[in-house]
C-alpha positions as CSV (number, residue, x, y, z in Angstrom):
1,M,91.1,80.0,62.0
2,S,87.8,78.8,60.8
3,K,85.1,80.4,58.7
4,F,82.6,79.3,61.4
5,W,84.5,81.1,64.3
6,S,83.0,84.2,65.6
7,S,85.0,87.5,65.5
8,V,85.5,87.1,69.3
9,V,87.0,83.6,68.9
10,N,89.2,84.7,66.0
11,N,90.7,87.4,68.1
12,L,91.1,85.5,71.4
13,K,94.5,84.7,72.8
14,P,93.7,81.9,75.2
15,Y,95.3,81.5,78.6
16,T,98.2,79.1,78.7
17,P,98.2,76.9,81.8
18,G,101.3,75.6,83.5
19,E,102.8,72.4,82.1
20,Q,101.5,69.1,83.5
21,P,104.1,66.7,82.2
22,K,104.2,63.1,83.3
23,V,107.9,62.5,83.8
24,P,109.3,59.8,86.2
25,G,111.1,61.5,89.1
26,L,110.0,65.0,88.2
27,I,110.0,67.6,91.0
28,K,107.1,69.7,89.9
29,L,107.2,73.2,91.3
30,N,105.5,75.1,88.5
31,T,101.8,75.2,89.1
32,N,101.5,75.9,92.9
33,E,99.7,72.7,93.9
34,H,99.8,72.1,97.7
35,C,102.8,70.1,98.8
36,L,100.7,67.8,101.1
37,P,98.0,65.3,100.5
38,P,94.4,66.4,101.1
39,S,92.7,66.1,104.5
40,T,92.0,62.5,105.5
41,E,88.4,63.6,106.2
42,A,88.1,64.8,102.6
43,M,89.5,61.5,101.3
44,A,87.1,59.5,103.5
45,A,84.2,61.5,102.1
46,L,85.3,60.6,98.6
47,G,85.2,56.9,99.5
48,N,81.8,57.2,101.1
49,V,80.0,58.6,98.0
50,S,77.2,56.1,97.3
51,S,76.2,54.6,94.0
52,E,72.8,56.2,94.5
53,A,74.5,59.6,94.7
54,L,76.1,59.0,91.4
55,R,72.9,57.7,89.8
56,R,71.1,60.9,90.6
57,Y,71.8,64.5,89.6
58,P,73.7,66.4,92.2
59,D,72.2,69.1,94.3
60,P,72.2,72.1,91.9
61,E,72.5,74.5,94.9
62,S,75.4,72.7,96.6
63,T,73.5,73.3,99.8
64,A,75.8,71.4,102.3
65,L,78.9,72.9,100.8
66,R,77.6,76.4,100.8
67,R,76.4,76.0,104.4
68,A,79.9,74.7,105.4
69,I,81.6,77.7,103.8
70,A,79.1,80.1,105.3
71,N,79.6,78.7,108.8
72,A,83.4,78.9,108.4
73,E,83.1,82.6,107.3
74,G,80.4,83.8,109.6
75,L,78.1,84.6,106.7
76,S,74.7,83.4,105.5
77,E,74.3,80.7,102.8
78,G,72.9,83.4,100.5
79,Q,76.3,85.1,100.6
80,V,78.1,82.0,99.1
81,F,78.4,80.9,95.5
82,V,80.2,77.8,94.4
83,G,81.5,76.8,91.0
84,N,83.8,74.5,89.0
85,G,87.0,76.0,90.2
86,S,87.6,79.7,90.9
87,D,88.3,80.3,87.2
88,E,84.7,79.5,86.4
89,V,83.5,81.6,89.3
90,L,85.6,84.5,88.0
91,A,84.4,84.0,84.5
92,H,80.8,84.3,85.8
93,I,81.8,87.5,87.6
94,F,83.1,88.9,84.4
95,Q,79.9,88.0,82.6
96,G,77.4,88.8,85.3
97,L,78.9,91.7,87.2
98,L,81.7,93.3,85.3
99,S,80.3,93.3,81.8
100,S,77.7,95.8,82.8
101,N,80.5,98.4,82.4
102,D,82.8,99.0,79.4
103,S,86.1,98.6,81.3
104,L,87.8,97.6,84.5
105,V,91.2,98.1,86.0
106,A,93.8,95.6,87.3
107,P,97.6,95.6,88.0
108,D,99.7,95.2,84.8
109,I,101.5,92.2,86.3
110,T,99.0,89.7,87.7
111,Y,97.1,86.5,86.9
112,S,97.3,86.2,83.1
113,F,93.8,84.9,82.7
114,Y,92.3,88.3,83.4
115,P,93.0,89.8,79.9
116,V,91.5,86.6,78.3
117,W,88.2,87.0,80.2
118,A,88.1,90.7,79.4
119,A,88.5,90.0,75.7
120,L,86.0,87.2,75.8
121,Y,83.3,89.4,77.3
122,G,84.2,92.5,75.4
123,L,85.7,94.6,78.2
124,E,88.6,97.0,78.1
125,L,91.1,96.0,80.7
126,K,93.0,99.1,81.9
127,T,96.2,98.4,83.9
128,E,98.2,100.2,86.5
129,A,101.9,99.4,86.8
130,L,103.3,97.9,90.0
131,L,105.8,99.8,92.0
132,A,109.5,98.9,91.7
133,D,109.2,96.4,94.6
134,F,106.2,94.8,92.9
135,T,103.7,96.2,95.4
136,I,100.3,97.4,94.2
137,D,99.9,101.2,94.3
138,V,96.5,101.7,95.9
139,N,96.6,105.4,95.4
140,R,96.7,105.0,91.6
141,L,93.8,102.5,91.7
142,L,91.8,104.9,93.8
143,Q,91.9,107.4,90.8
144,H,89.9,105.0,88.6
145,P,86.1,105.0,88.6
146,E,86.0,101.5,87.0
147,S,85.6,98.2,88.8
148,I,88.8,97.0,90.3
149,L,90.1,93.4,90.0
150,L,92.9,92.3,92.3
151,A,94.6,89.0,93.1
152,N,95.6,89.1,96.7
153,P,98.3,87.7,97.2
154,N,99.1,88.8,93.7
155,A,100.4,86.3,91.1
156,P,103.1,85.7,90.2
157,T,104.8,88.0,92.8
158,G,103.3,86.7,96.0
159,R,103.0,90.2,97.5
160,A,99.7,91.0,99.3
161,L,97.8,94.1,100.3
162,T,96.8,94.6,103.9
163,L,93.2,94.5,105.0
164,A,93.4,98.2,105.6
165,E,94.5,98.9,102.0
166,I,91.7,96.8,100.6
167,K,89.2,98.6,102.9
168,R,90.4,101.9,101.5
169,L,89.6,100.7,98.0
170,V,86.2,99.4,99.0
171,D,85.2,102.4,101.1
172,S,86.4,105.0,98.6
173,N,83.5,104.5,96.2
174,P,80.4,102.4,97.1
175,D,79.3,102.4,93.5
176,R,82.5,100.8,92.3
177,L,82.8,97.0,92.5
178,V,86.0,95.6,93.9
179,V,86.8,91.9,93.1
180,V,89.5,90.3,95.3
181,D,90.8,87.0,94.0
182,E,92.1,85.1,97.0
183,A,93.2,82.0,95.1
184,Y,96.2,81.8,97.5
185,Y,94.1,82.1,100.6
186,G,95.5,80.5,103.7
187,F,99.2,81.2,103.6
188,G,99.4,84.4,105.6
189,A,97.7,87.2,103.7
190,D,94.8,89.1,105.2
191,S,91.4,88.0,103.8
192,A,88.9,90.6,102.7
193,S,86.0,88.4,103.8
194,S,85.7,90.2,107.1
195,L,84.6,93.4,105.2
196,L,81.6,91.6,103.8
197,T,79.4,92.3,106.8
198,E,79.2,95.9,105.7
199,A,80.5,96.2,102.1
200,E,78.0,95.6,99.3
201,N,80.5,96.5,96.6
202,L,83.0,93.7,97.4
203,I,83.2,90.1,96.1
204,V,85.9,87.7,97.2
205,T,86.8,84.6,95.3
206,R,88.7,81.5,96.5
207,S,89.8,78.1,95.3
208,L,90.2,74.9,97.1
209,S,93.1,74.0,94.7
210,K,95.9,75.6,96.8
211,S,94.6,76.0,100.3
212,H,93.0,72.6,100.6
213,A,95.2,70.5,98.3
214,L,92.3,69.8,95.9
215,A,93.5,71.1,92.5
216,G,92.2,67.9,90.9
217,L,88.7,68.4,92.3
218,R,88.0,71.8,90.7
219,V,86.0,73.6,93.3
220,G,86.0,77.4,93.8
221,Y,83.6,79.8,95.5
222,A,82.7,83.5,95.9
223,L,81.7,85.4,99.0
224,G,79.6,88.6,98.7
225,S,76.3,90.3,99.4
226,A,73.2,88.3,98.7
227,E,72.5,90.6,95.7
228,L,75.8,89.9,94.1
229,I,75.6,86.2,94.7
230,E,72.1,86.1,93.2
231,G,73.5,87.7,90.1
232,L,76.1,84.9,89.8
233,T,73.5,82.3,90.4
234,R,71.5,83.6,87.5
235,V,74.5,83.3,85.2
236,K,75.2,79.8,86.5
237,D,71.7,78.6,86.0
238,S,71.7,80.0,82.5
239,F,75.0,78.2,81.7
240,N,75.2,75.0,83.7
241,S,72.8,74.2,86.6
242,Y,75.1,71.4,87.9
243,P,78.7,72.7,87.9
244,L,79.7,70.6,90.9
245,D,79.2,66.8,90.9
246,A,78.2,64.7,93.9
247,C,81.9,63.7,94.6
248,A,83.1,67.3,94.5
249,Q,80.4,68.5,96.8
250,S,81.0,65.8,99.4
251,V,84.8,66.1,99.4
252,A,84.8,69.8,99.4
253,T,82.3,70.0,102.3
254,A,84.5,67.6,104.4
255,A,87.6,69.6,103.5
256,I,86.1,72.9,104.5
257,E,84.9,71.5,107.8
258,D,88.4,70.0,108.7
259,T,89.7,73.3,110.0
260,Q,92.5,71.6,111.9
261,W,94.0,70.2,108.7
262,L,93.9,73.7,107.1
263,S,95.7,75.2,110.1
264,R,98.4,72.6,110.3
265,S,99.1,72.3,106.6
266,S,99.2,76.1,106.1
267,A,101.7,76.4,108.9
268,L,103.9,73.7,107.3
269,V,103.8,75.5,103.9
270,T,104.7,78.8,105.6
271,E,107.6,77.1,107.4
272,N,108.9,75.6,104.2
273,R,108.5,78.9,102.4
274,D,110.5,80.8,105.0
275,R,113.3,78.2,104.9
276,L,113.4,78.1,101.1
277,T,113.5,81.9,101.0
278,Q,116.5,82.1,103.3
279,D,118.3,79.3,101.5
280,L,118.0,81.0,98.2
281,R,119.0,84.4,99.6
282,D,122.1,82.7,100.9
283,L,122.9,81.7,97.3
284,G,122.6,85.3,96.2
285,F,119.0,85.3,95.0
286,E,116.7,88.2,95.4
287,V,113.4,86.9,96.8
288,C,110.2,88.9,96.7
289,P,108.4,88.8,100.0
290,S,105.6,86.2,99.6
291,L,102.3,85.4,101.4
292,A,101.4,82.6,99.0
293,N,102.6,79.0,98.5
294,F,105.2,80.1,96.0
295,I,108.1,82.5,95.9
296,F,109.3,84.9,93.1
297,V,113.0,85.1,92.7
298,Q,115.8,86.3,90.5
299,H,119.6,86.0,90.6
300,P,121.6,89.1,89.6
301,Q,124.3,87.0,87.9
302,H,122.2,84.4,86.1
303,E,119.4,84.9,83.5
304,G,116.0,83.5,84.4
305,R,115.7,81.6,81.2
306,D,119.1,79.9,81.7
307,L,118.2,78.9,85.3
308,F,114.8,77.6,84.1
309,E,116.4,75.4,81.4
310,Y,119.1,74.3,83.8
311,L,116.5,73.1,86.4
312,R,114.4,71.5,83.7
313,A,117.4,69.4,82.6
314,K,117.7,68.3,86.2
315,N,114.0,67.2,86.3
316,I,112.9,70.2,88.3
317,L,110.1,72.2,86.8
318,V,109.5,75.9,87.8
319,R,107.7,78.7,85.9
320,R,108.8,81.8,84.1
321,W,107.4,84.5,81.7
322,D,109.0,86.5,78.9
323,K,107.1,89.6,79.9
324,K,109.1,92.6,81.0
325,P,110.0,93.5,83.8
326,I,109.7,89.9,85.1
327,A,111.5,88.0,82.4
328,N,114.5,87.3,84.7
329,F,112.3,85.9,87.5
330,L,111.3,82.4,88.3
331,R,108.2,81.5,90.2
332,I,108.8,78.5,92.4
333,T,106.1,76.5,94.2
334,V,106.8,75.7,97.8
335,G,107.2,72.0,97.8
336,T,107.9,69.5,100.6
337,H,111.0,69.8,102.7
338,E,112.7,67.2,100.5
339,E,111.7,68.9,97.2
340,C,112.9,72.3,98.4
341,S,116.2,70.8,99.6
342,A,116.7,69.1,96.2
343,L,116.0,72.4,94.4
344,V,118.4,74.3,96.7
345,Q,121.2,71.7,96.2
346,C,120.7,71.9,92.4
347,L,120.9,75.7,92.4
348,K,123.9,75.6,94.7
349,E,125.8,73.7,92.1
350,R,125.1,76.5,89.6
351,C,124.9,79.7,91.7
352,A,127.1,79.2,94.7
353,P,129.6,82.1,95.1
C-alpha cells in the first residue's frame, strides 16, 4: 500500500493469470494456448514486415485487419473494433459501455477478470449461480434489468449456451446490453455474431489467442453495431491510439484470411478433446461437456488439489481454483495427441481402478 495510491487501487484485487513457468520438458496444459503452431500464412506475414513499417507509426484504425474480420463475418468495417487482446477490448467495454450503469450481472462461476474490471470501473457485479450441471440459467438472467455479461463457452467449465438461448436474452429487452465473450470461439460453440444484423444491444468479443494460436501476439476484437463500436473507438483514442503494432496487424490479418487453417486446426482440437474426454472417463473422471479447447474434470475418489500437485511433480501443469463448488475440479487444456497421451498415462498410474 502506498500513500500515493488512489482508493480504487488500494481496494483492487488484481486478476491472477495462469503460470508461465520456463521448465525443461514441461507439458503445459494450464492456460489454454492452442496446441498447434500458427498458420504458415501468418508466420510468412511476420517475416515480410518491412523496416519502413517499423519506422513509421502503425495504422491507428487497423484498416486491413478490420476489413478482413468484417469480410469473414459478413459485417461492415464500422462494426469491427480491434485491440491489444480481448482483455483490453473488454476493459474498454466496461469503461465505455457498461459504466453508464451502476451494475451488471454475470454467472457466479466464470472468467475471474470480470470482478476486477467491475471494481476498477466502480460497478456492482451481481451474480447468478450456475445450475448443478454448470449450465447457465437463462431464465434467471432474464429477470435482471442490468446489462448481462457472458463468456460463451463459459470458463472454466467449457459449457456453452445455444444461439437460441442467447437470442432469448438479446430479444427480451432491447434496452439491455448483452456482452458475449467468445474467447474460445472456433471449437464448436454457436457464435452470437449472426444476431448482429438485427440486434443493436449485443456486442461480441473474441481473441486470436486460442482460435488462431496467437496468444503471444495479443490481438482481440469486438463485433457490434456501428454505434457501439464508435463508443469503443472513442475510449481507445482517449487511451491509446495505437494499440496494435505493425507486426500484430499484419500477422492477424493473414491469420484471419487463412480460413482453411482455422477449419483444420479446430477440427484437430475437437478430435483431441473428444479422445481425452473419453480416456479420462474411462479412468473414472467426471468430465463436464466442453465446447472449448479445454475440459473441466473431477475424480470422485481423488481431491483436485492432490491431483494438481501430483501432476505438477510429474512436470504436467494444469489449473485449479479454491472457490466452491469447483475446488475439486481441474481445468485441462487440450494439448497435442502426445501431450494428452502423457497426461492420461500419468493419471492412469494414480487413478486406475
